[in-house]
C-alpha positions as CSV (number, residue, x, y, z in Angstrom):
1,M,-2.8,19.3,-15.6
2,A,0.0,16.7,-15.6
3,R,-0.7,13.7,-17.8
4,I,1.1,10.4,-18.3
5,G,0.1,8.1,-21.2
6,G,-3.1,10.1,-21.6
7,K,-4.1,9.7,-17.9
8,T,-4.5,12.6,-15.6
9,L,-2.2,12.4,-12.5
10,V,-4.5,14.3,-10.1
11,P,-6.2,11.2,-8.7
12,Y,-2.9,9.5,-8.1
13,V,-1.4,12.5,-6.4
14,G,-4.5,12.7,-4.1
15,V,-4.2,9.0,-3.2
16,A,-0.4,9.5,-2.5
17,V,-1.2,12.3,-0.1
18,I,-3.9,10.3,1.7
19,L,-1.7,7.3,2.1
20,L,1.2,9.4,3.3
21,I,-0.9,11.1,5.9
22,A,-2.3,7.7,7.0
23,L,1.1,6.1,7.2
24,V,2.6,8.8,9.4
25,G,-0.4,8.8,11.7
26,G,-1.4,12.4,11.1
27,A,-5.0,11.7,10.0
28,K,-8.1,10.5,11.6
29,A,-9.0,6.9,10.7
30,T,-10.6,6.4,7.3
31,A,-11.4,3.2,5.5
32,I,-9.1,2.5,2.5
33,C,-9.9,-0.8,0.7
34,N,-11.7,-2.2,3.7
35,I,-9.1,-1.4,6.3
36,D,-8.6,1.4,8.8
37,S,-6.0,3.7,7.3
38,T,-4.2,4.1,10.7
39,K,-3.4,0.4,10.7
40,L,-1.5,0.6,7.4
41,N,1.6,1.7,9.4
42,Q,1.7,-1.8,10.8
43,C,3.2,-2.8,7.5
44,L,5.6,0.1,6.9
45,P,8.7,-1.7,8.2
46,A,8.1,-4.6,5.8
47,V,7.7,-2.5,2.7
48,S,10.4,0.2,3.1
49,G,14.2,0.4,3.3
50,Q,16.9,-1.7,1.6
51,S,16.4,-5.0,3.5
52,P,13.1,-4.9,5.3
53,P,12.1,-7.5,7.9
54,P,9.4,-10.0,7.2
55,P,5.9,-8.7,7.9
56,S,4.8,-8.8,11.5
57,K,1.8,-10.7,12.7
58,Q,0.0,-7.4,13.1
59,C,0.8,-6.4,9.5
60,C,-0.5,-9.7,8.2
61,S,-3.7,-9.3,10.1
62,V,-4.2,-6.0,8.3
63,V,-3.4,-7.5,5.0
64,R,-5.9,-10.3,5.6
65,L,-8.7,-7.8,6.2
66,A,-7.8,-5.7,3.1
67,N,-9.5,-5.8,-0.3
68,L,-6.2,-6.7,-2.0
69,P,-7.2,-5.9,-5.6
70,C,-8.3,-2.5,-4.4
71,L,-5.1,-1.9,-2.3
72,C,-2.8,-3.1,-5.1
73,S,-4.5,-0.7,-7.5
74,Y,-2.4,2.0,-5.7
75,K,0.9,0.4,-6.6
76,S,2.0,3.2,-9.0
77,V,1.9,5.8,-6.2
78,L,3.9,3.8,-3.6
79,P,7.4,5.1,-4.5
80,A,6.2,8.6,-4.0
81,I,5.5,7.8,-0.3
82,G,8.7,5.9,0.3
83,I,7.3,2.4,-0.1
84,N,9.0,-0.1,-2.3
85,P,6.3,-1.6,-4.6
86,V,8.2,-4.9,-5.0
87,Y,8.1,-5.4,-1.2
88,A,4.5,-4.2,-0.9
89,L,3.2,-6.4,-3.6
90,A,4.9,-9.4,-2.0
91,L,3.0,-8.9,1.3
92,P,0.0,-11.1,0.4
93,K,2.2,-14.2,-0.3
94,K,4.4,-13.5,2.7
95,C,1.3,-13.4,4.8
96,G,0.1,-16.8,3.5
97,L,-2.5,-15.3,1.0
98,K,-3.0,-15.9,-2.7
99,T,-1.6,-12.9,-4.6
100,P,-4.3,-11.3,-6.7
101,P,-3.4,-10.6,-10.4
102,E,-3.5,-6.8,-9.6
103,C,-0.7,-7.3,-7.1
104,R,1.8,-9.1,-9.4
105,V,4.9,-7.2,-10.3
106,G,5.6,-6.7,-13.9
C-alpha cells in the first residue's frame, strides 16, 4: 500500500476518482460536503487552466451551499484531477465568503 508521511494513500485515491467522475458528469448525483456532486462542474472553468475566468454566479451558488471545511479537506487530491488548488481554494473569497482556515493555501 502506498504511503506518504505515514499516511495511507488509498482514501485519497478513492476521493480523487469520485471527484473526477463527478466533474466529468459520468456519475449519478451524490452528496459531497453538502452539495450535489453533479453541480461541482459549475466551478471547473474557474479552477483549471492557466488563466481561469472568475467563478460564475452558478459556481458561487454551489460554493455557498457547500460545507467548505469539508470540501477544502480534499485539496491534496485536486492536482490529480486537473484542478489548480490555488484557484480552488480562492473560490470562497471570490464568491464573497469568508475563507475557512482549512481552505488557506500554505
